[in-house]
N, C-alpha and C positions, 0 to 999 in steps of 0.2 A: 739557711740563715738563722741565727740564734739571737733573739731579742732577750737580753739579760742585763742585770747590772754590771757596770764595769768593777775592776777590783778596787778602785778608790771609793765608788759608791758603797760597796759592801762593807769596806772598812769603817767609812763615815756611819754608816748604819749599825754595825756592831759596836762603835765607840758610844754612839748617842744611847743605843739600847742599855749597855751596860751602865753608863753614867747615870741615866735616869733610873734604872732599877734601884740604885744606891741612894738618889737624891730626892726620889719622889716615892717614896713609899704611901700606901694608903692612909696612914696617919696624916701625913701632911695635906693630901688631897681632902681628906674629910675636915682637917682644921680649917682651910681656906673656905670650903663650903659653909661649914657651921657658924663661923665669924663673918661671912659677907665681905671677905678680903677681895680686892681686885687682882692679886697674883700673889705667889708665894716668891719672896726675894731671894730666898737660898736656892729655889730650883731655877729661878730666872738668871742668877749669877752663873749656875753650871752650864745653862743654855747658852748664854752669852760667851762663856769661856771657850765652848766648843764651836763658835761661830756661826751659829744658827741664824741669828738676825742679819749677819753680813751675806747669807747664802746667794742673794740675787742682787745685791749692790755691786755695782761695777767696780772693778780693781781701782780705777782712777779716784773713786772717792773712798777707798779704805775697805772696800768689801772684797768678795771671793769672786763675784762675777760668773756664778753657776747657773745652771738650768732650773726651770721648774720641775723637771723629774728629781733633781736633787731636793728641791723643797718638799715634793711629795714624799719622798723619803723619810725626811725629817718629820712630817706632818703625821705618817703612820705611826712614828715612834711616839710622838708626842700623845698621839689619841690612844695607843696601848697602856700609856701610863695615866691616862686621864690628866695630863699635866697642866695645871694652873697658871699659865703664862700667856702674854700676848704674842700670836703668831700670825694668824690669818690676816689681821688687820694691818698691823704696822709692818711687820717682815715680809709679808707677801703682797697685798694688794696696794698699800700706799707706797711701797718701794717700787713696783711697777709702774704705777702712775706718775711718779717723780721721775723715774728713769727714761719713761716714753713720752711725757708730755710737759714736763716741767722747764722752766728756763734754767740756763746754767747758774744763775745766782740762787734760784730756789733748791736745786741740786746740791750746791756746794754748803746750803744751810742745813739742810736735812739729811741728807745720805750718809754722810760720814757719822753722824750721831745716831742715826738709826742702826748703823752697821755694829756699833759697840755696844747696843742697848741702852745707850745714855738717854735717847730721846723715844718716845712713844707716840705714834699717830694714830689717833682713832678713825675709823672709817664709817661714813654715814651714807651708806649707796643701796641700802636694802630695797627700798621703793624702786629705785632706778633699774637694779638688777635683775628684780623679781618680775618686771613687766607692769608694775602698778602705777608707774608714773612718778616722776620725782615730786616730793613734796616741797621743794625749795624754789624759790623764785628770786630772779635778779630784778629789782626795780631801783630805779635811780642810783645804779651802781652798787647797791647794798641787798644782801641777802634776807630774805622774808620766807617764814613758814616753818616747817618741822621736819624732823625725820626720825623715825622709829628704829629700834633695833640695831643701835649703833655699837661695833664691837671695839673692843680695847679702848673704850672711853673712859674709865674711871681714872686711869692712870696717865692720860693722853697730855700732851703739851699743845696739839693742835689736831684738828679734825679735816679730813678729806670728805668733801660733799658734792653731790652732782646737783645743778641747777636743772630747770625744766627743759633748757635747749640742748642739753648734753654736756654742758662745759663743766669741768671740774674746778674746785676752789679749795683752798687751804685757809682755814679759819684759825685763829689762836684761841686756846681754850680759855683766856683771859679778856676776850674781846667784849666790849659793852654791848649789851643786848643779846648776848647769849646764855642760855641757861640750860643746865643739863638735870635730867630727871632720872633716876636709876629706875629700872623696869626689873619686875619681879619674873624671871623666867625658868624653865625646867633646869637648866644646866647651871648649877652654881659655880663651876669651875671657869667659866667664861661669861661674867657678868656683862648684861645689855643696859644700854641707856636710850633716852630719848633727848633728842636736841630741838630746842625752840630758838627761833632766830627773829628778831626784831629790828631790822635795819642794821645788821652786821657787816661791818667792812671786811673784805674778803680778798685774797690774792688769787687771781686765775691762774690756772696752768695753761700757758698759751698754746700748747700743742694738743689739747684735749678735745674731743669730739666724739660722735657716736661709736668710731671704731675703738677708739680707747675704752669706752664703756662695755662693748662686747668681749674685749680682751681680758677686761678686769672679771666681768662676769664667768667667762670661761676659767680662768684662773681661780675664782673661788669656787665653783663647782668641782674643779679637780681637786683641789685641796682639801675640802669638805669631804670627798669621797675617800681620798687617802686617810683621812683623820677616822673615818667611820671604820675602814679597813683595820686599821690598828685596834680599834676599840673593840671591833667584832672579834678579832682574834684573841685579845684580852679575856673576853666573856667564855669564847670557846675554850680556852686553856684552862680556866678557872673552873669550868663545867666538868671537864675532863678529871680534873683533879679531885673534885669534889665526889664525882661519881666512882673514883679509885677509893677514896678514903670512906665514904658513908656506907655505914652497915644497915641492912635490912633483912630480917629473917635469916641472921647469921651470914649474910653474904654482902659483898660490896654491890652496891646498886649498879655498877657499870657493867656487873655480869648478865643484868637483865636484858633481853634483847630490845626491848622498847626504848630504854635509855642508850644501849649502843646506837640504835637507829636515829635518835634525837641528836646525839653527838656528831654522826656521820653526815647527817643532813645538813647541819650547821656547817661544818667544814667544806662540804661539797657546793653548797650555795655561795659560800664567801670567797674561796680560794679562785674560783674561775673569774672572779671580777678583778684580780690583781692586774691581770694583762691588759685590761681596757684602761684602768687607772694609769698604769705606767705609759701606755701608748698616748692617751690623752695629754699627759705631761709632756711626753716627749715631742708631740704634735705642737705645742705653744711655742716652742723654739725654733723647730724644724719642719714642719708641715703646717703652717698657718691657715692653708686653704682648707683643711678638714679639721680644724681645731674645734669650732663649734658643734660639729657632728658629734665628735668623739667626747668631747666635754659633757654634752647633754646626755649621752648615753651612760657615762661614769656616774653621772648625778643621779639619774633616773635608777640604773641598776643597783648602786651601793646604798640608795635610800630603801629600796625594798628589800635587798638582801640584808642588810643592817638590821631593818625593822624584824625581820623573821630571826636572825641570829638572837638580838636583845630579848624577844619574847620567848624562844625556846630555851635559852641559856636560864632564863629565870624559872622556867619550868622544871628543867632539871634539878635545880637546886630546892624545889618544892617551897614549902612555907618559908624556908630560910632565905630564899631569893628576894623576897619584899622587904627584908628587914634593913636595918643598918649594920647588923653584925658582920656582915661580909662585905658590905660597900658596892654590892654587884649594881646598885641603882646608879651610881656616878657614871658609869659606862652607858648603861640604858638611856639615861637622860642627855649624855652628850651625843649619842646616835640620833635619838630624836630630835635635838636642836638641828644638827648637820642636815638631817632629812628635809627640814623646812626651811632653814637659812636660805636666803636668796632665791625661793621658789621651790616648791616640792617637786616629785617625780612627775606628776601631771603636766607642769609647766615646762620641765625639762624635756620630756616626750613631744611636746608640741613645738619646742625649737627644733628638736630633731626632724621632726616631720617638715617644718618650714625648710631647713636646710637641704633636704631631700626634694623639695619641691610638690609635697604631698599637701601643704596646707599653707595658709595665709595667717599672718598675726592679726 
């Protein structure tokens, strides 16, 4: 049996990689980070033209109706370029929640506009998905509380939130009683926010429950892992190129055995993770009974492998690695955020143990 990408998936991967290489050079990433922008509109336009926001939207609502594996392929390429665009929140998590738990009216209102990139939905699920408990409560048919580490928030028309009972709600970004506070985080290519809610009117997604939250957690872990996979390979490629060009004692540093070993160790640590990322993404649509186990493994494995690659790639570059001249830190920080967002490797391994009957939450 061969488990590999289909010809259509490889073509999508090649097209996205080629387009992002042209549209998202380091200068654009640096500009977004330096200016504190929510996204780069030119890069977002290219991403929308290629249909990336429409990947998971059903065809009935103007989307492509593809699988999470296709979204994981896109996430890897976005991570490879450290693309400053909203993807994980609006195009993946909000779309899955609307597709699986929203009413027909809610789907018709949001999914077609998400598919074109016209609308962005911020996602405030960090506490619920990371096992910290929801910071939002429903009292008197209104939402109260707060939620941290909200992704895709700065440009959002609405937010997806989880209440303490596991139900999901949509809240307009203009709703009275809702206040958004920008947060300072390590990854300037994907700004985070905090939401404060004081009696905010919200629309419940009628089909949402604990199972929906688990699927959103698993999807988030898989897409984060795929993003780290792409970012890690970008750092490896840059390290190999630097080792080839950088001269010391009249020789390229890549000819020194220690540097060769560092580059080889990075590749061997990262490449073996590709199979589990692909299989976990495949399981989301085809093998839901094992999804949580493999999503947890992907999250934990990429968290550790990504951290090793980020650190080692910086060391290969020597003192240049920590400067802004090369911009290596953008990928380093992206990997760092992916490692902790929605729970770190320790939490993911605990979920894996629970799935196998070895522990309890």
